[in-house]
C-alpha positions in Angstrom: 20.8 -59.0 152.3 21.3 -55.8 150.3 21.9 -55.9 146.5 24.4 -53.3 145.5 25.2 -52.3 141.9 28.4 -50.4 141.4 29.0 -48.5 138.2 32.1 -46.6 137.0 31.3 -43.3 135.3 31.4 -42.9 131.5 34.5 -41.6 129.7 35.6 -38.2 131.1 37.9 -35.6 129.6 40.5 -36.7 132.2 40.4 -40.1 130.5 40.5 -38.7 127.0 43.4 -36.5 127.7 45.3 -39.3 129.5 45.8 -37.2 132.7 45.9 -38.2 136.3 42.3 -37.7 137.1 41.2 -38.1 140.8 39.1 -35.3 142.3 39.9 -33.0 139.3 36.3 -32.4 138.2 36.4 -33.2 134.5 33.0 -33.8 132.9 31.9 -36.5 130.5 32.9 -36.5 126.8 30.4 -37.2 124.1 31.5 -40.9 124.1 31.0 -40.8 127.9 27.5 -39.6 127.5 26.9 -42.4 125.0 28.3 -45.0 127.4 26.0 -43.6 130.1 23.0 -44.1 127.9 24.0 -47.7 127.3 24.4 -48.5 131.0 21.1 -46.7 131.7 19.4 -49.1 129.3 21.0 -52.0 131.1 19.4 -51.0 134.3 16.0 -49.9 132.9 14.3 -53.1 134.2 16.4 -53.7 137.3 14.6 -53.1 140.6 16.3 -50.3 142.5 15.3 -48.4 145.7 17.9 -45.6 145.5 20.5 -44.3 143.1 23.6 -42.8 144.6 26.5 -40.9 143.1 29.9 -39.5 143.8 29.8 -35.7 143.9 32.1 -35.4 140.8 30.2 -34.4 137.7 31.4 -37.3 135.6 29.7 -39.6 138.0 26.7 -37.4 138.6 26.0 -37.2 134.9 26.3 -41.0 134.6 24.0 -41.5 137.5 21.5 -39.0 136.1 21.3 -40.9 132.8 20.3 -44.0 134.8 17.9 -42.2 137.0 16.2 -40.6 134.0 15.7 -44.0 132.4 14.0 -45.2 135.5 12.1 -42.1 136.5 14.2 -41.8 139.7 16.4 -39.1 141.3 20.1 -39.1 142.3 21.4 -38.8 145.9 24.9 -37.5 146.2 27.2 -39.1 148.8 30.6 -37.5 149.3 32.5 -40.6 150.2 31.8 -42.2 146.8 34.4 -39.9 145.2 37.6 -41.0 143.4 41.0 -41.3 145.0 42.4 -37.9 146.0 45.7 -37.8 144.0 47.0 -34.8 145.9 50.0 -33.2 144.1 49.5 -35.4 141.0 46.0 -34.1 140.3 45.3 -33.3 136.6 49.0 -33.7 135.7 50.3 -35.9 132.8 52.3 -38.9 133.8 55.5 -37.3 132.6 54.6 -34.0 134.3 54.1 -35.8 137.6 57.4 -37.5 137.3 59.3 -34.3 136.4 57.7 -32.2 139.1 57.7 -34.8 141.9 60.5 -37.3 141.0 60.9 -38.9 144.4 57.2 -39.2 145.1 56.5 -40.5 141.6 59.1 -43.3 142.1 57.6 -44.3 145.5 54.1 -44.2 144.0 55.0 -46.3 141.0 56.6 -48.8 143.3 53.5 -49.4 145.3 50.4 -47.7 143.7 48.0 -49.6 146.0 49.4 -48.5 149.4 51.5 -45.4 148.7 49.5 -42.3 149.6 49.8 -39.5 147.0 51.3 -36.5 148.8 48.4 -34.3 149.9 46.0 -37.0 148.9 45.4 -40.7 149.7 46.3 -44.2 148.5 44.2 -46.6 146.5 43.9 -48.7 149.5 42.6 -45.8 151.6 40.2 -44.8 148.9 38.9 -48.3 148.7 38.4 -48.4 152.4 36.5 -45.1 152.4 34.2 -46.4 149.6 33.7 -49.7 151.5 32.8 -47.8 154.6 30.2 -45.7 152.7 28.6 -48.7 151.1 28.4 -50.5 154.5 26.6 -47.5 155.9 24.2 -47.3 153.0 23.5 -51.0 153.0 22.8 -50.9 156.8 20.1 -48.5 156.1 18.6 -50.7 153.5 19.0 -54.3 154.7 16.5 -55.9 152.4 16.6 -53.6 149.4 18.8 -52.7 146.4 20.7 -49.6 145.4 23.1 -48.5 142.7 26.1 -46.2 143.3 28.1 -44.5 140.5 31.8 -44.1 141.5 35.2 -44.3 140.1 37.9 -46.8 138.9 40.6 -46.5 141.5 38.2 -46.3 144.5 36.3 -49.3 143.0 39.5 -51.3 142.6 40.6 -50.5 146.1 37.1 -51.6 147.4 37.2 -54.9 145.5 40.7 -55.7 146.8 39.5 -54.9 150.4 36.2 -56.8 150.2 37.3 -59.7 147.9 41.1 -60.1 148.1 42.8 -61.2 144.9 39.8 -60.3 142.7 40.6 -56.6 142.0 40.9 -55.5 138.4 40.2 -52.2 136.6 37.0 -52.0 134.7 36.3 -49.9 131.6 34.2 -46.8 131.7 30.6 -47.8 133.0 31.7 -51.3 134.0 29.1 -52.8 136.3 29.8 -54.8 139.5 27.0 -56.5 141.5 27.8 -57.3 145.2 25.7 -58.2 148.2 26.0 -57.0 151.8 24.7 -59.0 154.8 24.8 -56.2 157.4 23.7 -58.4 160.2 26.5 -60.9 159.6 29.1 -58.4 158.3 29.6 -60.4 155.2 30.3 -59.4 151.6 29.4 -61.6 148.5 30.4 -60.9 144.9 28.0 -61.8 142.2 29.6 -60.0 139.2 32.8 -57.8 139.0 33.6 -55.2 136.4 31.3 -56.4 133.7 30.8 -54.3 130.5 28.6 -56.5 128.4 26.4 -53.5 127.6 29.2 -51.8 125.7 30.3 -52.4 122.1 33.5 -54.4 121.9 35.6 -51.4 120.9 34.7 -49.8 124.2 35.6 -52.9 126.3 39.2 -52.8 125.2 41.3 -50.8 127.7 44.2 -50.2 125.4 44.7 -50.5 121.6 46.9 -53.3 120.4 49.5 -50.6 119.4 50.3 -50.1 123.0 50.7 -53.7 124.2 53.7 -53.9 126.4 53.9 -50.1 126.8 53.9 -48.5 130.3 51.9 -45.4 131.2 55.1 -43.4 130.8 55.5 -44.7 127.4 52.0 -43.9 126.2 51.8 -40.6 128.0 53.4 -37.8 126.1 56.3 -35.7 127.3 55.6 -32.0 126.4 58.3 -29.5 125.4 57.8 -25.9 124.5 59.5 -25.3 121.1 58.4 -21.7 120.9 56.8 -19.5 123.5 55.9 -15.9 123.9 53.7 -14.0 126.4 50.5 -14.8 124.5 51.4 -17.6 122.0 53.5 -20.8 121.7 54.1 -24.2 120.2 54.2 -27.3 122.3 55.5 -30.6 120.9 54.7 -34.1 122.2 57.4 -36.8 122.5 57.0 -40.6 123.1 59.9 -42.9 123.7 62.2 -40.0 122.6 60.5 -39.5 119.3 58.7 -36.3 118.4 55.1 -37.4 117.5 53.4 -34.1 116.8 52.9 -30.5 117.9 50.2 -27.9 118.6 50.5 -24.1 118.2 48.3 -21.8 120.1 47.6 -18.2 121.1 45.8 -16.7 124.0 42.9 -14.5 122.6 40.8 -12.7 125.3 39.0 -15.2 127.4 40.0 -18.1 125.0 42.9 -20.1 124.0 43.0 -20.5 120.2 44.4 -23.6 118.5 46.3 -22.4 115.5 47.7 -25.7 114.2 47.8 -29.3 115.2 49.9 -31.9 113.5 50.6 -35.6 114.3 53.1 -37.7 112.5 51.1 -40.1 110.1 52.2 -43.3 111.8 50.8 -42.1 115.1 47.4 -40.9 113.9 45.6 -43.8 115.7 47.4 -43.2 119.0 45.2 -40.5 120.5 48.1 -38.2 120.8 46.1 -35.3 119.4 43.9 -35.7 122.5 46.8 -35.3 124.8 48.1 -32.2 123.1 44.6 -30.7 123.3 44.4 -31.7 126.9 47.7 -30.0 127.7 46.5 -26.8 126.1 43.3 -27.0 128.0 45.3 -27.5 131.2 47.3 -24.4 130.5 44.2 -22.4 129.7 42.6 -23.4 132.9 45.6 -22.3 134.9 45.3 -18.9 133.3 41.7 -18.7 134.2 40.5 -18.8 130.5 37.0 -20.1 129.8 37.2 -21.5 126.2 39.2 -23.2 123.6 38.5 -22.2 120.0 39.9 -23.0 116.5 39.0 -22.7 112.9 37.6 -25.4 110.8 38.8 -25.6 107.2 36.1 -26.5 104.7 36.2 -30.2 103.7 38.6 -31.3 106.5 36.5 -34.2 107.7 39.2 -35.7 110.0 39.7 -32.4 111.8 35.9 -32.0 112.1 35.7 -35.5 113.6 38.5 -34.7 116.1 36.8 -31.6 117.2 33.5 -33.3 117.7 35.3 -36.1 119.7 36.6 -33.3 122.0 33.2 -31.6 122.5 33.8 -28.6 120.3 30.6 -26.8 119.1 30.7 -25.7 115.4 29.5 -22.3 114.4 30.2 -21.8 110.7 34.1 -22.0 110.4 34.6 -21.5 114.1 34.7 -24.3 116.7 34.5 -23.5 120.4 34.8 -25.8 123.5 33.8 -24.4 126.9 36.3 -25.3 129.6 
């Protein structure tokens, strides 16, 4: 019998920006790095023969934190990667619906079995992950290993191996399963547990969003002013303008000139979605950095920039893309 520990990666920038994040290779946020350190502590005393990881950097960084805590190395296995979301990759929910209306309707009607155009379905991703785990277990019939992978692939695997028990886990959620390769049997011990995380990290959505769909929570972006090298993009939720971000392209960087969120929405992470939209645009232009200016004494803005991985240098804050 092989003991298998499955870990979802820590929070990535795709998670923070609320974008469709499959094989788009977004790294860990600072919170994701902290979550990785907590799950590493959880496994510090757990006997493991091998640590495997998806090739995507958010998984590799999480796996490396666990490996460092145990004095081990990480082996990358390609088939542990997240669902390939095809044409939806890195888009916001509203952008996916606007650009691919028919495909989006079909996907929302059956997100488990509908294959994203140019990609795969959750079911197919789960079967791919299941096959990889079966191969790895067959090579270690009496041992134990840990694999860092991704939310949708994990959910598809659980539904395939343990029908009716699938559920999405928070970042760094842990599952413990066993595989009897000789008998071809799977056994679930623990699914999607996050006891190592503080309570605030275990909650998938804030109370504010109870009853909201992803389309409700995800902002619709509209350009209110746009020139060749500058512009203002506003975010709308449920038809209401909730904030805006003004920017300018400056050499190899995109500079954030102003960012405003309506007071009643300050706790809704809408600033993250606006920053994510500007990063997405900067990436498409081949730019390497985001930058902005930090006004003295603006603690809230400083905290927002820190949350998004900006490095402060005097009055200037820079984020490598």
